[in-house]
C-alpha positions, 0 to 999 in steps of 0.5 A: 910233524905238523904236516903229517899230523894234518894229513892224518886228520884229513884221512880220518875226516875222509874216511868218516864221510865215506863210512857215513856214505856206506851206511846211506847208500850200502855200497861195498866199494864206498866202504872199501875206500873208506877202509883204505883211507882209514888204514892210511891215516893210522899208518900216518898217525903211527908215524906222528906217534913214533916221531913224538916218542923219539923227540920227547922220550916219553910216550905221548900221554902227559898232556891233554893234547897228547892223550886225545891224539894217542886215544884217537890212534888207539881207537882206530887201531883196535877197531881195525884189529876187530874188523879182521874177525868180525867184519862189522862194517857199519861200526866204522860210522861211529868209530872213524868220527869219534877218532876224528873228533879226538884228533881235531880237538887235540890239534887245536889244543895248546901244546905245552913242553912236557918236562918229566922227573927221571922217574917218570920216564922209565919203561914201566911208566910207558907200559902202565899208560900205554896199556890204560890207553889201549884198554880205554880204546877197546871200551870206547868201541864196546860202548859204541857197539852197545849203542848199535845194539840198542838201536837195532834191538829197539827197531826189531821190538817195534817191528819196523824194518826201516832205515836201521833195520836193513843196515845194522847186523844181527843182534848176535853179531852185534853182542859178540863184537861188544863182548870181544872188545871187553875181553880185550879191554878188561886185561889192559885195564887191570894190568894198567891199574896194577902197574900203576899201583907198583909204580906208586909204591916204587915212587911214592913209598905207598901204593895207595893214597886215597886220591879221587882218581885212584878211587874212580879208576877202581870203581871203573874196574869194578863196573867192568868186572861185574859186567864180565862176571854177569856175562860169564857166570849168569849169561847176561847177553843183549840189552842189559849187557849193552847198557851196562857197557855204556854206563861203564864207559860213561864211569871211564870218561869221568875218571879220564877227565878227573885225571886232567882236571882234578 
């Protein structure tokens, strides 16, 4: 599995460099090759994930090494799905390096043997953690799209048709892609939190313990719920939505590290 994981990282690195090359030179062939290499890396990474699951008997999210690797896999997977609809080619220049960074950090972290009690190995726990990881990946992509939106919005506002203006898509396409990422991520986050509450009731006999991690998980949900409400009910678009998306992901990151460091 180590060789396959190493090949996965190599594919992600090559793809990341290729996407940067596409940004610089705007050659469609460079983009296509980068996309193919990214698909190859994702398929190999999927093989790594399946192997880990078969060897350990649990979804690989119980250590920082496992979680970062799984997060990188999920980010690439969600990105490839979104690409089939939006074809936002420049987004790969941010998504691929993010996933690459996650798996590289994972590769140098200690890999402790995780021993789980029987009640942690059920299907419900797997679904709970799996939906959270996928939801977090969708929110990460929404954050990256928000960053691209702010860059392009600033470029247009300054009336400077420079480097980014020629390479970034329209604000409308960026906004639509970011919104789609939120629509994907929010139900997954919601189900992940609800399933976690139910699971806590089954295991501990209480669904809420006022643990800081639980509190910040709910705060994260409220931030994204407020953002989606404002988009749907008030018609938030553009810069405000992009900023809130970035803020939401920062809260999500804090919650993530609180889970492992808390």
